[in-house]
MDTraj code that builds the backbone (N, CA, C; nanometers):
import mdtraj as md
import numpy as np

residues = "UNK UNK UNK UNK UNK UNK UNK UNK UNK UNK UNK UNK UNK UNK UNK UNK UNK UNK UNK UNK UNK UNK UNK UNK UNK UNK UNK UNK UNK UNK UNK UNK UNK UNK UNK UNK UNK UNK UNK UNK UNK UNK UNK UNK UNK UNK UNK UNK UNK UNK UNK UNK UNK UNK UNK UNK UNK UNK UNK UNK UNK UNK UNK UNK UNK UNK UNK UNK UNK UNK UNK UNK UNK UNK UNK UNK UNK UNK UNK UNK UNK UNK UNK UNK UNK UNK UNK UNK UNK UNK UNK UNK UNK UNK UNK UNK UNK UNK UNK UNK UNK UNK UNK UNK UNK UNK UNK UNK UNK UNK UNK UNK UNK UNK UNK UNK UNK UNK UNK UNK UNK UNK UNK UNK UNK UNK UNK UNK UNK UNK UNK UNK UNK UNK UNK UNK UNK UNK UNK UNK UNK UNK UNK UNK UNK UNK UNK UNK UNK UNK UNK UNK UNK UNK UNK UNK UNK UNK UNK UNK UNK UNK UNK UNK UNK UNK UNK UNK UNK UNK UNK UNK UNK UNK UNK UNK UNK UNK UNK UNK UNK UNK UNK UNK UNK UNK UNK UNK UNK UNK".split()
xyz = np.array([
    [-11.5797, 3.0672, -4.4944],
    [-11.5705, 2.9826, -4.3773],
    [-11.4350, 2.9136, -4.3763],
    [-11.3703, 2.9097, -4.2612],
    [-11.2377, 2.8511, -4.2489],
    [-11.2420, 2.7006, -4.2733],
    [-11.1413, 2.6512, -4.3435],
    [-11.1298, 2.5075, -4.3663],
    [-11.1051, 2.4372, -4.2338],
    [-11.1533, 2.3153, -4.2251],
    [-11.1271, 2.2282, -4.1106],
    [-11.0361, 2.1180, -4.1616],
    [-10.9149, 2.1111, -4.1056],
    [-10.8095, 2.0240, -4.1571],
    [-10.7626, 1.9298, -4.0475],
    [-10.7529, 1.8020, -4.0793],
    [-10.6933, 1.7028, -3.9907],
    [-10.5616, 1.6591, -4.0534],
    [-10.4542, 1.6703, -3.9764],
    [-10.3227, 1.6280, -4.0234],
    [-10.2776, 1.5138, -3.9350],
    [-10.2515, 1.3997, -3.9962],
    [-10.2072, 1.2814, -3.9228],
    [-10.0659, 1.2472, -3.9669],
    [-9.9792, 1.2282, -3.8702],
    [-9.8426, 1.1912, -3.9040],
    [-9.7459, 1.2291, -3.7955],
    [-9.6242, 1.2484, -3.8362],
    [-9.5199, 1.2812, -3.7405],
    [-9.4038, 1.3498, -3.8089],
    [-9.2951, 1.3569, -3.7371],
    [-9.1716, 1.4177, -3.7862],
    [-9.1895, 1.5682, -3.8090],
    [-9.0902, 1.6283, -3.8734],
    [-9.0946, 1.7733, -3.8977],
    [-9.2020, 1.8113, -3.9994],
    [-9.2485, 1.7159, -4.0757],
    [-9.3524, 1.7420, -4.1739],
    [-9.4838, 1.7829, -4.1066],
    [-9.5119, 1.7305, -3.9886],
    [-9.6347, 1.7634, -3.9170],
    [-9.6448, 1.9130, -3.8902],
    [-9.5369, 1.9736, -3.8419],
    [-9.5385, 2.1172, -3.8137],
    [-9.5466, 2.1988, -3.9422],
    [-9.4731, 2.1597, -4.0452],
    [-9.4762, 2.2335, -4.1723],
    [-9.6163, 2.2319, -4.2322],
    [-9.6823, 2.1177, -4.2285],
    [-9.8184, 2.1075, -4.2807],
    [-9.9142, 2.1950, -4.1992],
    [-9.9022, 2.1875, -4.0672],
    [-9.9897, 2.2681, -3.9815],
    [-9.9702, 2.4168, -4.0093],
    [-9.8459, 2.4610, -4.0203],
    [-9.8181, 2.6024, -4.0482],
    [-9.8806, 2.6467, -4.1804],
    [-9.8660, 2.5640, -4.2828],
    [-9.9182, 2.5997, -4.4152],
    [-10.0686, 2.6231, -4.4101],
    [-10.1412, 2.5376, -4.3410],
    [-10.2865, 2.5535, -4.3347],
    [-10.3277, 2.6634, -4.2378],
    [-10.2548, 2.6797, -4.1287],
    [-10.2856, 2.7885, -4.0355],
    [-10.2660, 2.9243, -4.1014],
    [-10.1647, 2.9355, -4.1882],
    [-10.1379, 3.0615, -4.2579],
    [-10.2552, 3.1052, -4.3453],
    [-10.3356, 3.0092, -4.3924],
    [-10.4511, 3.0466, -4.4739],
    [-10.5794, 3.0546, -4.3909],
    [-10.5651, 3.0479, -4.2575],
    [-10.6793, 3.0670, -4.1696],
    [-10.7583, 2.9422, -4.1355],
    [-10.7032, 2.8245, -4.1617],
    [-10.7733, 2.6994, -4.1331],
    [-10.7692, 2.6667, -3.9841],
    [-10.8620, 2.5844, -3.9420],
    [-10.8576, 2.5215, -3.8108],
    [-10.7902, 2.3869, -3.8310],
    [-10.6868, 2.3588, -3.7514],
    [-10.6028, 2.2408, -3.7726],
    [-10.6052, 2.1497, -3.6510],
    [-10.6413, 2.0240, -3.6744],
    [-10.6345, 1.9203, -3.5719],
    [-10.5190, 1.8273, -3.6078],
    [-10.4404, 1.7906, -3.5083],
    [-10.3235, 1.7049, -3.5294],
    [-10.3459, 1.5695, -3.4632],
    [-10.3097, 1.4632, -3.5335],
    [-10.3164, 1.3271, -3.4817],
    [-10.1799, 1.2649, -3.5052],
    [-10.1106, 1.2334, -3.3971],
    [-9.9749, 1.1815, -3.4096],
    [-9.9547, 1.0664, -3.3116],
    [-9.8657, 0.9732, -3.3431],
    [-9.8482, 0.8574, -3.2557],
    [-9.7666, 0.8860, -3.1289],
    [-9.7028, 0.9997, -3.1199],
    [-9.6138, 1.0256, -3.0061],
    [-9.6501, 1.1547, -2.9349],
    [-9.6619, 1.1479, -2.8026],
    [-9.6942, 1.2652, -2.7214],
    [-9.5855, 1.3719, -2.7324],
    [-9.4584, 1.3310, -2.7364],
    [-9.3500, 1.4301, -2.7446],
    [-9.3550, 1.5058, -2.8761],
    [-9.3891, 1.4378, -2.9835],
    [-9.4008, 1.5032, -3.1139],
    [-9.5154, 1.6036, -3.1123],
    [-9.6284, 1.5656, -3.0546],
    [-9.7433, 1.6551, -3.0471],
    [-9.7093, 1.7790, -2.9647],
    [-9.6467, 1.7600, -2.8504],
    [-9.6093, 1.8733, -2.7651],
    [-9.5124, 1.9663, -2.8379],
    [-9.4130, 1.9084, -2.9046],
    [-9.3134, 1.9883, -2.9758],
    [-9.3777, 2.0708, -3.0867],
    [-9.4663, 2.0084, -3.1626],
    [-9.5315, 2.0791, -3.2736],
    [-9.6227, 2.1892, -3.2213],
    [-9.7047, 2.1574, -3.1219],
    [-9.7933, 2.2604, -3.0669],
    [-9.7137, 2.3752, -3.0059],
    [-9.6040, 2.3438, -2.9372],
    [-9.5171, 2.4503, -2.8836],
    [-9.4619, 2.5363, -2.9964],
    [-9.4174, 2.4718, -3.1050],
    [-9.3636, 2.5446, -3.2195],
    [-9.4671, 2.6331, -3.2876],
    [-9.5943, 2.5967, -3.2737],
    [-9.7032, 2.6741, -3.3333],
    [-9.7608, 2.7778, -3.2373],
    [-9.7016, 2.7881, -3.1189],
    [-9.7499, 2.8863, -3.0217],
    [-9.8489, 2.8308, -2.9217],
    [-9.8532, 2.6997, -2.9071],
    [-9.9426, 2.6376, -2.8101],
    [-10.0779, 2.6031, -2.8691],
    [-10.1570, 2.5309, -2.7892],
    [-10.2903, 2.4910, -2.8329],
    [-10.3843, 2.6104, -2.8234],
    [-10.4632, 2.6292, -2.9269],
    [-10.5638, 2.7351, -2.9335],
    [-10.6889, 2.6771, -2.9980],
    [-10.7918, 2.7591, -3.0146],
    [-10.9144, 2.7121, -3.0793],
    [-10.8898, 2.6670, -3.2228],
    [-10.7893, 2.7261, -3.2888],
    [-10.7632, 2.6912, -3.4290],
    [-10.6515, 2.5890, -3.4462],
    [-10.5951, 2.5371, -3.3372],
    [-10.4897, 2.4345, -3.3449],
    [-10.4905, 2.3522, -3.2180],
    [-10.5077, 2.2237, -3.2363],
    [-10.5143, 2.1325, -3.1228],
    [-10.4824, 1.9932, -3.1741],
    [-10.4601, 1.9002, -3.0831],
    [-10.4269, 1.7665, -3.1274],
    [-10.4410, 1.6635, -3.0188],
    [-10.4281, 1.5388, -3.0602],
    [-10.4314, 1.4244, -2.9702],
    [-10.3307, 1.3213, -3.0172],
    [-10.2881, 1.2383, -2.9225],
    [-10.2034, 1.1245, -2.9552],
    [-10.2954, 1.0143, -3.0068],
    [-10.2562, 0.9486, -3.1138],
    [-10.3369, 0.8422, -3.1730],
    [-10.3628, 0.7337, -3.0699],
    [-10.4830, 0.6865, -3.0677],
    [-10.5230, 0.5816, -2.9747],
    [-10.6736, 0.5676, -2.9773],
    [-10.7254, 0.4828, -2.8931],
    [-10.8682, 0.4546, -2.8864],
    [-10.9485, 0.5834, -2.8694],
    [-11.0354, 0.6134, -2.9648],
    [-11.1247, 0.7276, -2.9559],
    [-11.0658, 0.8618, -2.9977],
    [-10.9353, 0.8679, -3.0258],
    [-10.8715, 0.9956, -3.0589],
    [-10.9267, 1.0549, -3.1886],
    [-10.9419, 0.9725, -3.2919],
    [-10.9927, 1.0220, -3.4198],
    [-11.1349, 1.0751, -3.4043],
    [-11.2205, 1.0001, -3.3369],
    [-11.3581, 1.0453, -3.3162],
    [-11.3615, 1.1762, -3.2385],
    [-11.2755, 1.1886, -3.1370],
    [-11.2712, 1.3116, -3.0570],
    [-11.2294, 1.4306, -3.1424],
    [-11.1280, 1.4121, -3.2274],
    [-11.0828, 1.5219, -3.3133],
    [-11.1881, 1.5595, -3.4167],
    [-11.2509, 1.4600, -3.4779],
    [-11.3556, 1.4888, -3.5756],
    [-11.4735, 1.5589, -3.5088],
    [-11.5072, 1.5177, -3.3881],
    [-11.6142, 1.5833, -3.3145],
    [-11.5810, 1.7282, -3.2833],
    [-11.4575, 1.7535, -3.2463],
    [-11.4172, 1.8911, -3.2149],
    [-11.4118, 1.9772, -3.3413],
    [-11.3695, 1.9187, -3.4531],
    [-11.3677, 1.9934, -3.5791],
    [-11.5089, 2.0241, -3.6277],
    [-11.6000, 1.9310, -3.6061],
    [-11.7383, 1.9504, -3.6510],
    [-11.7619, 1.9102, -3.7949],
    [-11.6687, 1.9378, -3.8792],
    [-11.6721, 1.8931, -4.0187],
    [-11.5266, 1.8735, -4.0614],
    [-11.5083, 1.8008, -4.1679],
    [-11.3732, 1.7735, -4.2175],
    [-11.3672, 1.8108, -4.3644],
    [-11.2859, 1.9113, -4.3949],
    [-11.2682, 1.9537, -4.5333],
    [-11.1459, 1.8899, -4.5969],
    [-11.0419, 1.8699, -4.5147],
    [-10.9139, 1.8199, -4.5662],
    [-10.8536, 1.7228, -4.4658],
    [-10.8063, 1.6098, -4.5171],
    [-10.7221, 1.5197, -4.4387],
    [-10.5887, 1.5108, -4.5106],
    [-10.4809, 1.5356, -4.4374],
    [-10.3472, 1.5107, -4.4890],
    [-10.2886, 1.4011, -4.4020],
    [-10.2559, 1.2902, -4.4630],
    [-10.2028, 1.1745, -4.3916],
    [-10.0581, 1.1536, -4.4350],
    [-9.9664, 1.1819, -4.3429],
    [-9.8229, 1.1745, -4.3724],
    [-9.7550, 1.0838, -4.2706],
    [-9.7522, 0.9532, -4.2942],
    [-9.6941, 0.8612, -4.1961],
    [-9.5483, 0.8949, -4.1654],
    [-9.5098, 0.8644, -4.0429],
    [-9.3736, 0.8912, -3.9986],
    [-9.2721, 0.8139, -4.0814],
    [-9.1556, 0.8740, -4.0978],
    [-9.0437, 0.8041, -4.1599],
    [-8.9954, 0.6966, -4.0632],
    [-8.9464, 0.5896, -4.1172],
    [-8.8942, 0.4801, -4.0349],
    [-8.7490, 0.4540, -4.0714],
    [-8.6743, 0.4041, -3.9759],
    [-8.5331, 0.3719, -3.9989],
    [-8.5206, 0.2639, -4.1060],
    [-8.4081, 0.2643, -4.1745],
    [-8.3848, 0.1663, -4.2815],
    [-8.3925, 0.0225, -4.2305],
    [-8.3612, 0.0019, -4.1042],
    [-8.3572, -0.1333, -4.0479],
    [-8.4955, -0.1892, -4.0146],
    [-8.5993, -0.1093, -4.0243],
    [-8.7351, -0.1537, -3.9913],
    [-8.7821, -0.2554, -4.0951],
    [-8.8466, -0.3602, -4.0468],
    [-8.8912, -0.4674, -4.1362],
    [-8.9985, -0.4177, -4.2328],
    [-9.0082, -0.4860, -4.3453],
    [-9.1096, -0.4516, -4.4448],
    [-9.2496, -0.4682, -4.3856],
    [-9.2706, -0.5721, -4.3075],
    [-9.4013, -0.5948, -4.2459],
    [-9.4430, -0.4756, -4.1595],
    [-9.3523, -0.4259, -4.0776],
    [-9.3836, -0.3102, -3.9925],
    [-9.4080, -0.1861, -4.0783],
    [-9.3275, -0.1699, -4.1828],
    [-9.3478, -0.0563, -4.2741],
    [-9.4871, -0.0577, -4.3349],
    [-9.5265, -0.1728, -4.3846],
    [-9.6579, -0.1827, -4.4482],
    [-9.7701, -0.1592, -4.3479],
    [-9.7512, -0.2035, -4.2247],
    [-9.8515, -0.1805, -4.1207],
    [-9.8619, -0.0325, -4.0875],
    [-9.7489, 0.0321, -4.0611],
    [-9.7485, 0.1708, -4.0149],
    [-9.7643, 0.2729, -4.1277],
    [-9.7142, 0.2405, -4.2474],
    [-9.7127, 0.3407, -4.3536],
    [-9.8160, 0.3152, -4.4626],
    [-9.8840, 0.2011, -4.4575],
    [-9.9890, 0.1735, -4.5564],
    [-10.1212, 0.1370, -4.4874],
    [-10.1208, 0.0351, -4.4023],
    [-10.2460, -0.0093, -4.3395],
    [-10.3063, 0.0988, -4.2497],
    [-10.2234, 0.1620, -4.1678],
    [-10.2728, 0.2703, -4.0813],
    [-10.3317, 0.3851, -4.1612],
    [-10.2567, 0.4395, -4.2568],
    [-10.3126, 0.5453, -4.3410],
    [-10.4365, 0.5002, -4.4187],
    [-10.4401, 0.3755, -4.4616],
    [-10.5558, 0.3248, -4.5349],
    [-10.6825, 0.3377, -4.4511],
    [-10.6744, 0.2946, -4.3270],
    [-10.7911, 0.3038, -4.2383],
    [-10.8335, 0.4490, -4.2191],
    [-10.7376, 0.5347, -4.1952],
    [-10.7669, 0.6756, -4.1728],
    [-10.8290, 0.7407, -4.2969],
    [-10.7728, 0.7126, -4.4125],
    [-10.8261, 0.7682, -4.5375],
    [-10.9694, 0.7214, -4.5625],
    [-10.9963, 0.5947, -4.5333],
    [-11.1311, 0.5417, -4.5556],
    [-11.2328, 0.6021, -4.4593],
    [-11.1947, 0.6208, -4.3327],
    [-11.2845, 0.6850, -4.2362],
    [-11.3116, 0.8289, -4.2785],
    [-11.2075, 0.9005, -4.3147],
    [-11.2233, 1.0405, -4.3559],
    [-11.3083, 1.0512, -4.4823],
    [-11.2880, 0.9616, -4.5769],
    [-11.3672, 0.9629, -4.7005],
    [-11.5142, 0.9421, -4.6697],
    [-11.5443, 0.8478, -4.5810],
    [-11.6832, 0.8231, -4.5418],
    [-11.7405, 0.9451, -4.4696],
    [-11.6600, 1.0086, -4.3864],
    [-11.7028, 1.1280, -4.3123],
    [-11.7373, 1.2405, -4.4102],
    [-11.6567, 1.2562, -4.5132],
    [-11.6760, 1.3646, -4.6104],
    [-11.7901, 1.3365, -4.7073],
    [-11.8121, 1.2101, -4.7376],
    [-11.9053, 1.1712, -4.8433],
    [-12.0430, 1.2352, -4.8268],
    [-12.1006, 1.2288, -4.7093],
    [-12.2341, 1.2832, -4.6902],
    [-12.2351, 1.4291, -4.6484],
    [-12.1193, 1.4925, -4.6486],
    [-12.1089, 1.6295, -4.5980],
    [-12.0515, 1.7259, -4.7008],
    [-12.0757, 1.7040, -4.8250],
    [-12.0335, 1.7989, -4.9270],
    [-11.8970, 1.7756, -4.9867],
    [-11.8290, 1.6718, -4.9458],
    [-11.6996, 1.6403, -5.0056],
    [-11.5819, 1.6945, -4.9290],
    [-11.4658, 1.6822, -4.9896],
    [-11.3418, 1.7269, -4.9282],
    [-11.2221, 1.6727, -5.0028],
    [-11.1055, 1.6954, -4.9458],
    [-10.9801, 1.6537, -5.0081],
    [-10.9047, 1.5598, -4.9153],
    [-10.8581, 1.4507, -4.9701],
    [-10.7726, 1.3562, -4.8984],
    [-10.6372, 1.3578, -4.9668],
    [-10.5345, 1.3894, -4.8902],
    [-10.3985, 1.3941, -4.9438],
    [-10.3128, 1.2989, -4.8617],
    [-10.2624, 1.1949, -4.9257],
    [-10.1676, 1.1045, -4.8612],
    [-10.0274, 1.1483, -4.9021],
    [-9.9348, 1.1366, -4.8093],
    [-9.7954, 1.1711, -4.8378],
    [-9.7120, 1.0461, -4.8138],
    [-9.6489, 0.9969, -4.9187],
    [-9.5650, 0.8783, -4.9065],
    [-9.4337, 0.9152, -4.8385],
    [-9.3784, 0.8220, -4.7620],
    [-9.2483, 0.8496, -4.7018],
    [-9.1403, 0.8610, -4.8090],
    [-9.0464, 0.9512, -4.7860],
    [-8.9336, 0.9700, -4.8770],
    [-8.8361, 0.8549, -4.8554],
    [-8.7601, 0.8230, -4.9552],
    [-8.6586, 0.7184, -4.9413],
    [-8.6292, 0.6526, -5.0735],
    [-8.5093, 0.5948, -5.0812],
    [-8.4668, 0.5324, -5.2065],
    [-8.4468, 0.3821, -5.1931],
    [-8.5000, 0.3227, -5.0861],
    [-8.4848, 0.1789, -5.0680],
    [-8.5963, 0.1039, -5.1405],
    [-8.5771, -0.0248, -5.1563],
    [-8.6800, -0.1074, -5.2182],
    [-8.8059, -0.1075, -5.1317],
    [-8.7888, -0.1088, -5.0001],
    [-8.9040, -0.1062, -4.9100],
    [-8.9822, 0.0242, -4.9256],
    [-8.9136, 0.1362, -4.9348],
    [-8.9809, 0.2654, -4.9538],
    [-9.0568, 0.2661, -5.0860],
    [-8.9979, 0.2085, -5.1883],
    [-9.0636, 0.1992, -5.3180],
    [-9.1900, 0.1139, -5.3097],
    [-9.1836, 0.0047, -5.2345],
    [-9.3007, -0.0823, -5.2186],
    [-9.4126, -0.0095, -5.1433],
    [-9.3761, 0.0683, -5.0429],
    [-9.4756, 0.1463, -4.9694],
    [-9.5412, 0.2483, -5.0622],
    [-9.4599, 0.3175, -5.1424],
    [-9.5156, 0.4157, -5.2370],
    [-9.6121, 0.3491, -5.3344],
    [-9.5748, 0.2332, -5.3873],
    [-9.6619, 0.1624, -5.4821],
    [-9.7917, 0.1174, -5.4163],
    [-9.7835, 0.0695, -5.2925],
    [-9.9042, 0.0276, -5.2204],
    [-9.9948, 0.1478, -5.1941],
    [-9.9362, 0.2612, -5.1537],
    [-10.0157, 0.3820, -5.1316],
    [-10.0775, 0.4320, -5.2617],
    [-10.0035, 0.4232, -5.3708],
    [-10.0560, 0.4667, -5.5007],
    [-10.1768, 0.3818, -5.5401],
    [-10.1670, 0.2515, -5.5218],
    [-10.2797, 0.1637, -5.5543],
    [-10.3996, 0.1957, -5.4659],
    [-10.3753, 0.2208, -5.3385],
    [-10.4823, 0.2564, -5.2455],
    [-10.5500, 0.3866, -5.2871],
    [-10.4712, 0.4874, -5.3187],
    [-10.5256, 0.6176, -5.3571],
    [-10.6098, 0.6056, -5.4838],
    [-10.5623, 0.5309, -5.5799],
    [-10.6393, 0.5128, -5.7039],
    [-10.7722, 0.4420, -5.6772],
    [-10.7671, 0.3401, -5.5917],
    [-10.8894, 0.2663, -5.5583],
    [-10.9882, 0.3564, -5.4848],
    [-10.9400, 0.4327, -5.3876],
    [-11.0275, 0.5230, -5.3131],
    [-11.0840, 0.6324, -5.4042],
    [-11.0033, 0.6821, -5.4944],
    [-11.0493, 0.7862, -5.5872],
    [-11.1601, 0.7326, -5.6768],
    [-11.1433, 0.6109, -5.7255],
    [-11.2455, 0.5502, -5.8118],
    [-11.3769, 0.5290, -5.7377],
    [-11.3690, 0.5002, -5.6075],
    [-11.4884, 0.4701, -5.5295],
    [-11.5475, 0.5929, -5.4607],
    [-11.4808, 0.7068, -5.4710],
    [-11.5276, 0.8275, -5.4018],
    [-11.6454, 0.8895, -5.4739],
    [-11.7315, 0.9481, -5.3956],
    [-11.8465, 1.0174, -5.4512],
    [-11.8071, 1.1547, -5.5024],
    [-11.9051, 1.2271, -5.5523],
    [-11.8784, 1.3606, -5.6035],
    [-11.8263, 1.4515, -5.4916],
    [-11.7297, 1.5305, -5.5273],
    [-11.6759, 1.6275, -5.4326],
    [-11.5622, 1.5779, -5.3464],
    [-11.5385, 1.4478, -5.3424],
    [-11.4267, 1.3933, -5.2648],
    [-11.3118, 1.3645, -5.3613],
    [-11.1963, 1.4212, -5.3330],
    [-11.0778, 1.4026, -5.4159],
    [-10.9683, 1.3395, -5.3327],
    [-10.8999, 1.2398, -5.3896],
    [-10.7961, 1.1651, -5.3195],
    [-10.6714, 1.1653, -5.4058],
    [-10.5598, 1.2130, -5.3510],
    [-10.4345, 1.2182, -5.4254],
    [-10.3175, 1.1809, -5.3359],
    [-10.2054, 1.1453, -5.3982],
    [-10.0849, 1.1032, -5.3271],
    [-9.9673, 1.1910, -5.3671],
    [-9.8962, 1.2409, -5.2674],
    [-9.7704, 1.3135, -5.2887],
    [-9.6546, 1.2197, -5.2575],
    [-9.5593, 1.2134, -5.3479],
    [-9.4401, 1.1314, -5.3273],
    [-9.3168, 1.2215, -5.3285],
    [-9.2775, 1.2715, -5.2106],
    [-9.1592, 1.3579, -5.2078],
    [-9.0326, 1.2777, -5.2340],
    [-8.9451, 1.3341, -5.3122],
    [-8.8141, 1.2722, -5.3380],
    [-8.7097, 1.3786, -5.3133],
    [-8.6734, 1.3917, -5.1848],
    [-8.5750, 1.4908, -5.1456],
    [-8.6323, 1.6310, -5.1320],
    [-8.7626, 1.6465, -5.1422],
    [-8.8254, 1.7781, -5.1292],
    [-8.8280, 1.8198, -4.9825],
    [-8.8207, 1.9491, -4.9579],
    [-8.8248, 2.0004, -4.8210],
    [-8.9651, 1.9852, -4.7636],
    [-8.9740, 1.9881, -4.6310],
    [-9.1039, 1.9816, -4.5639],
    [-9.1928, 2.0978, -4.6067],
    [-9.1339, 2.2159, -4.6237],
    [-9.2112, 2.3329, -4.6659],
    [-9.2689, 2.3122, -4.8058],
    [-9.1921, 2.2536, -4.8961],
    [-9.2408, 2.2282, -5.0318],
    [-9.3545, 2.1259, -5.0308],
    [-9.3420, 2.0222, -4.9489],
    [-9.4478, 1.9217, -4.9371],
    [-9.5745, 1.9871, -4.8821],
    [-9.5583, 2.0714, -4.7799],
    [-9.6727, 2.1397, -4.7206],
    [-9.7412, 2.2318, -4.8213],
    [-9.6638, 2.3045, -4.8993],
    [-9.7218, 2.3928, -5.0011],
    [-9.7998, 2.3135, -5.1056],
    [-9.7461, 2.1997, -5.1462],
    [-9.8140, 2.1168, -5.2458],
    [-9.9420, 2.0563, -5.1874],
    [-9.9370, 2.0135, -5.0608],
    [-10.0572, 1.9601, -4.9954],
    [-10.1638, 2.0680, -4.9855],
    [-10.1234, 2.1895, -4.9529],
    [-10.2181, 2.3012, -4.9445],
    [-10.2786, 2.3298, -5.0828],
    [-10.1985, 2.3212, -5.1876],
    [-10.2473, 2.3388, -5.3247],
    [-10.3538, 2.2342, -5.3578],
    [-10.3241, 2.1071, -5.3263],
    [-10.4190, 1.9995, -5.3553],
    [-10.5478, 2.0143, -5.2740],
    [-10.5373, 2.0739, -5.1562],
    [-10.6536, 2.0926, -5.0699],
    [-10.7370, 2.2134, -5.1100],
    [-10.6833, 2.2966, -5.1961],
    [-10.7530, 2.4180, -5.2379],
    [-10.8399, 2.3954, -5.3597],
    [-10.8868, 2.5053, -5.4148],
    [-10.9767, 2.5007, -5.5299],
    [-10.9167, 2.4315, -5.6508],
    [-10.7861, 2.4469, -5.6703],
    [-10.7213, 2.3834, -5.7851],
    [-10.7228, 2.2314, -5.7726],
    [-10.7300, 2.1812, -5.6494],
    [-10.7299, 2.0377, -5.6260],
    [-10.8557, 1.9666, -5.6710],
    [-10.9605, 2.0416, -5.6994],
    [-11.0849, 1.9756, -5.7403],
    [-11.0726, 1.9080, -5.8771],
    [-10.9739, 1.9472, -5.9556],
    [-10.9554, 1.8879, -6.0878],
    [-10.8682, 1.7624, -6.0847],
    [-10.8077, 1.7344, -5.9701],
    [-10.7180, 1.6189, -5.9600],
    [-10.7792, 1.5130, -5.8691],
    [-10.7835, 1.3904, -5.9176],
    [-10.8357, 1.2805, -5.8369],
    [-10.7665, 1.1512, -5.8772],
    [-10.7137, 1.0816, -5.7789],
    [-10.6443, 0.9556, -5.8058],
    [-10.5071, 0.9738, -5.8630],
    [-10.4492, 1.0922, -5.8460],
    [-10.3187, 1.1233, -5.9047],
    [-10.2052, 1.0930, -5.8067],
    [-10.0938, 1.0510, -5.8609],
    [-9.9707, 1.0297, -5.7847],
    [-9.8725, 1.1356, -5.8343],
    [-9.8416, 1.2289, -5.7469],
    [-9.7568, 1.3420, -5.7830],
    [-9.6210, 1.3287, -5.7185],
    [-9.5162, 1.3275, -5.8002],
    [-9.3802, 1.3216, -5.7491],
    [-9.3299, 1.4633, -5.7286],
    [-9.2787, 1.4886, -5.6106],
    [-9.2320, 1.6225, -5.5743],
    [-9.0839, 1.6155, -5.5458],
    [-9.0042, 1.6845, -5.6299],
    [-8.8586, 1.6834, -5.6116],
    [-8.8106, 1.8180, -5.5623],
])
top = md.Topology()
chain = top.add_chain()
for i, resn in enumerate(residues, 1):
    res = top.add_residue(resn, chain, resSeq=i)
    for name in ("N", "CA", "C"):
        top.add_atom(name, md.element.get_by_symbol(name[0]), res)
traj = md.Trajectory(xyz[None], top)
């Protein structure tokens, strides 16, 4: 049975992640904060089809995507990169609090349905703010992993200059059978 994958995020990573899962025959739902990003990614993937579709984040969008998927096997949450000038408060809201809510909803969705994989992707960057976001996400992932029931695995990817394709391949690895042995791990990808 084909995996049902929800990918939340933006930038070029959204398309790379979608391609990686589509290549293995998954059904992919996209959740992104910008309509132009969603249109660009879907166009790059050959348009919306039964195995690839998406919505712009907003009231009811997550419920609609989960309803259309029917079940959720994998969530990959990759918050958008932000400019260096963005305040720490906004970073923590968009790159930690938002993903936290999404990860918790997905974990609850998976808990009674046989489990699944949650993969958070920290934003790349060498600033102190980026480091603080990575540390906050790492603490969140560890807490969620400790509280997850059997079959639910939660891990964090921290790319450091890695290409979008490499991040997508690693996320696909964590979402596969090999990922069942990893839970609460913070993996640095260079």
